[in-house]
N, C-alpha and C positions, 0 to 999 in steps of 0.2 A: 741590336745588343748583340756583341761580338765574343760573350763571355764563353769559354769551355768548362762543362762542371762535368766532374764525376760523381754517381751516386754510388757510393760502396756499402756494400752488405753482403751477410753469409750465404744467400740463395734465395730464392723464389718461391719457397713452400706458401702454403696454402693458408699464411695468417693475416691477420689485420695490418700490421705493420708493414709485411711485404707489398699487400696490395698499396698500401695508402703511398710507399714510395715508389711503385710504379705509374700509381697516379701524378705523383710529383713530378717523374721525370717527363711523362707525358706533358705536363702542363709548362714546364720551362720548355721541352721542345717546339712545343707551339706558339710561344712566346718569343721563339728567335735565337734562344740558347744552343749551343752544340753540347748535345748530352750523352756521356757514356754511362750506363749500368754495368758499373765492375763488381762481379759476384765471385766471393770466396769460391764455391762450385755451380756452374752453371745448370741448375735443375730445378724443378719445381713445377705446378701448375700455371704460374702467372708468367711463364717465359712467352705464352703465345699471346699475351696481351701486349707486348713490348709494342710501341707504334714503328714503323717504317723508319721514322727521324732519329730514333734511338738506337744508338751502339751497343752491341752486347761484349763485354769482355769478360772471359772466363779466365780466374787466375789458377785454375786446378790444383787447387788444394782442398784438402778435407776439411779442415779446421781453421779459425780467425789466425790463432798463435802462427800454424805453418803457411800462411797468408803473407806474412810481412815483407820476404823477401822479392817475391813476385809483384806486390806492390808495390815495391821501390823501383823496381825495374818498369812497371806501368809509369809511373811520376816521372823518371827519370826521359821517357820515352815518349809520352805525350803532352807532358807538362800541363795538366789543367790549371785555371784560374782557381778554382775552388773545388775542396772533396768534402762533399756531403755525406757523412756515415751516418749508421742507425744502427740500434743492439750495441749492448754493454761490451762485448768482446770485440766488437769491429772499431766501436769508438777507442777503445785501448789501443787496438793497433793502429788505427788513424791517426791518432795523436802521438803516438812513439814514434811514427812515421815523420811526424812534422817536427817534434821536439829533439831528436837526436839526429836526423839524416836529412830532413829538406825544410828548415827552419822559415822559409820563406812562404812556404804553402799554407794557403788558408784553408781551414778545416771549419766545418760547421757539423757539429756535433749533435745529434736528434735523440733525444730518448721516448722510446715508444711506451714506458709505462712508468707508475708510481715507483720514485727510486727506493723508499725504505722498503714497500712491498716487494718488489720484484727479488730483493736479496734477503727478506727473513727467510729463516727456515731454509737456507740453502747450504751446500756443502762446501767444502773447504777451497775448491777451484774458484766458486762463484764470491765466497767471500774474499778472495785474494784480488777476484777481478775488481769487486766493488771499492777497495782502496786503491786500486791503481788508477780506476775511472775516478773517484774524487781525487785524486791526486793530478792527474793531467786533463781532466775538464778546462781549468782555468788558462791553457793554452790556446783553446779554441778561439776562434772569433767570434763565434756565437753558438748559444746553446739552445736548440728549438725543443721545446715538450709541448704536447698537444692538448693542455687542458690549463684552466688555473690552478686546479687544485694539484697537478702534478707539478707546476712552476713553486707553488708554496711550500711544497713538501722538499724540491729539491734545494730551495734556499736554506731551509731547514737544517738538511741532512749536508750540504755543501755550501757554505754561506762565501766562500771564495767565488763561486760561481754566478751570485746574484747579478751582477751587473752585466753579463753575457745572457742569462735567459730570456727567451723570447717566446712568447705563446703563440702558435699558429694550430688551428685545428687543421683535422685532416680533410684533404680534398674530396668529401663524401659525395655529393648530392650534382652529379654533372647532368646536363641537359637532356642527355639520353636515358636518365633512369625509368622515365616511364612507358619509354620504347621496351626496356628491357624487362620490365614489370608484367607485360602483356606479352612474352614468350611461354610459349606451352610447357608444362611441367609433367614430365613422364611418370612420375609418382602416383600410383593409384588411389591415395587415400584423397588426394587435391580436387579430382573429377568424379567421384561418386556422392552417394545421397547418404552416406553415413554421417558418424559424429563427427562434429568441428574437430579442426585440425590446431592445435597448440605448437608452436616453433620456437626452437631456438638453432644459433648458430655460434660456433667455436671451436677450437681444437679440444679434441679430448684430451685435456688435460685437468689436472688438480684447480689449479687456479681459475677455470672457468665454472665449476659449482655444478658440475653436471649431476654427482650424485645429491645434492639438497634438492635440487630441480626432478629427479626420479621420485625421491621421497615425497615431495610436495604434490608431486602430480600422483601419485600412489591415495594420497586423501582427496583429491578431485574427483576422480572417476567414483568416489563413495557418493556421491551425490548427481555429478554432471557426467554424463558420458562423455567422453572424448580421447583422442588419441595425439599423442606426441612424436613429432619428428625433431630430429636433432642432426644438423649439419655440420659436417666437420669430421676430422681425421686424425688419431691419436694415440699414444700409448696407453690410453686406459680404455680402450674400447671393448676390450674382453671382460675387464673389472665391470663395467658398465651394463652390459648387457646381461652379465651374472648377476647383478642387484636388480635389475628391472626383473628378471625370472624369479628371483627371492621375494621380492616385493607383490607377486601377483599381477604384474602389468607387462609381462613380455610381449603378449600380443597385440598391445596397443602402443607399443614402443617401435620406433625405428631409427636406426642409424645408418642413413642411406650414403654416407662420404661427404667427401668433400664437394662443393659445386660452386664453379666459377660465378655463377650469376646468383645470388641468392635472392635477388627484387622477384623473380618469378615465383618462388615459395612463399616470401612474405607477404606478398599482394593477395596471395589465396588464403592465408592464416587467419583463425579467427582472434589470437592473440601472439604478439612475441614475447618472449621470456628471455632476460637476462640474469643469470643466477650466479656471475662472477665473483672471487673472493677480493679482486682489484684488477685494476685497469689502468689504461692510461687514459685513452678516447676509446669509448666502444664502438666503432662506426657500425656494427650492425644495428645497434639501437636507434641510430640518426636512419639508416637505410630501411629500417622497420617503418619508423614513422614517415618517411618520404612516400611510402606504399600507402599511406593512410590506415597502416594496421596499429589497433591498440596494442600499448608496451607495459609491461611490468618490469622492475629491474630491483636489483638487492642496490641499496646505499651504500655501494663499496666506495675505496678511494682508487682512483679519480676518475670522476666525467659524468656518472650518469645523474647525479642530480644536479649539476651544473646545466649537462641539456635539458633537464625535464624540469628545472626552474623548483627544485624541490619539492615536486609531486605534482605541480600544476598540469605537467601534459601525460603522466602516467604513475601510476604507484609507486613508491617505493619502499623496500621494506629491510630490515637488518640483513647481514650477511650470515650465513648458513643457519638459516631459521626457517626450516622447511614449512612449518605450521603457519607463519605470517606469509610465506609466498604462496602457499594454497590458498588462504584467504584471499589475498589479493588478485589471486587468477581466476576463481570464481568471481569475486567482484567486478572484474574486466570483462569476463564473458556476459555477465548478466547487466551491466552497465558498460557499455563500450563509449570511449572517446570519439566523438566526430570526428571522421577524416581531414575536412578542410583544414581545422585549426591544427592538427598533427601535422600535414603536410606545407602549411606557413612555416609552422616550428623548424622545422628540417630544412626547408630552404635558406635558413640563415646560417646553414654550413656548407653554404655553395662551395664547389669547386672554384670557380672564379675567384672569390675572395681568398682563398686560400693560397692559389697560385700565385696572386699579386702580393701577399705577403713573402711567400719563398722568394721573390724574384727581386725584392725589398733588400733582405737580408743577404741572397745569394750576390747581389751587386755590390752591396755595402763591404761584403767581406773580401769580393775580388778586388774593389778598389784599394782595400787598405793593405792587400799583400799582393806582391808581385807572383808570377808563376813560380812554382816548384823550383828550386835546386835542382842539380844534378844530385841523385844519391851516391 
């Protein structure tokens, strides 16, 4: 297949959506497509994960809005067959480029989160972005969402997009995940004989529900000695460490920052916990299951209930309910799910199946629309 594909996003910061798109780029390149990863700003820990067959293009901008002209210059120079964008601000810019400057460009817009929840309680700038994205999405060749729950929400929130919505799960479980799980972990709590470790992972932002997790953990340790490790980085680090101290659990909680390979930590944890208020498709939940680690999750929109089949593979609790979360953590520590069924369930989200669907959608978009007009 000779298609040229450009994957456009803000950066390669350490989030689940960025990791998913690095893996999509990798998978498309392995299938023989020519792939550029086009970044508003070339930064982030996932830069080192780009395979040799994928070209990095740095637009040299600080914000999505100011990347429009550099993106148009790139499109005119390189003429990709399909532009795959992700995140709401870059979707707006990609579809603006198509609508007004490069009408023959095929754009596949990917939504990484639940549409309604992503914009709830946001500021003026994000509310404007929501209106623009809703207005522009019908000009895409396809709109990819990463869970059925997110697809249903998008159809309600933007009915004109219904015919374009395509559910493609993130490419989470690769053939080398077991090898990554065996890699050493430098954190001392995973190698000593002390209390078991409860693990969580995600950016330190309000949407990930870490404050609820800390309050739940403070209840857990009243009856079950344990320690909590939260992988990730973000603007709430200071407030979360302060909360842990105020709850009297500061010595039993650690925030070691972002780690490119979470599998090694997950494989050594007693329980993995997701406390998010909303998601699109929580990669970390599947990653933990792929390691055979029992999981607990909030029943947030969208993804966890779908992955866990309503609680069949792990306990689901209401959002922001620290008492219920604590109870589920204790129950899971006392009666953990067997690893084998968890691994089998996680394997249904194989990278191969995901990349197959991306190839189909990209090929269809490329066949329907010739390469971009000169800007």
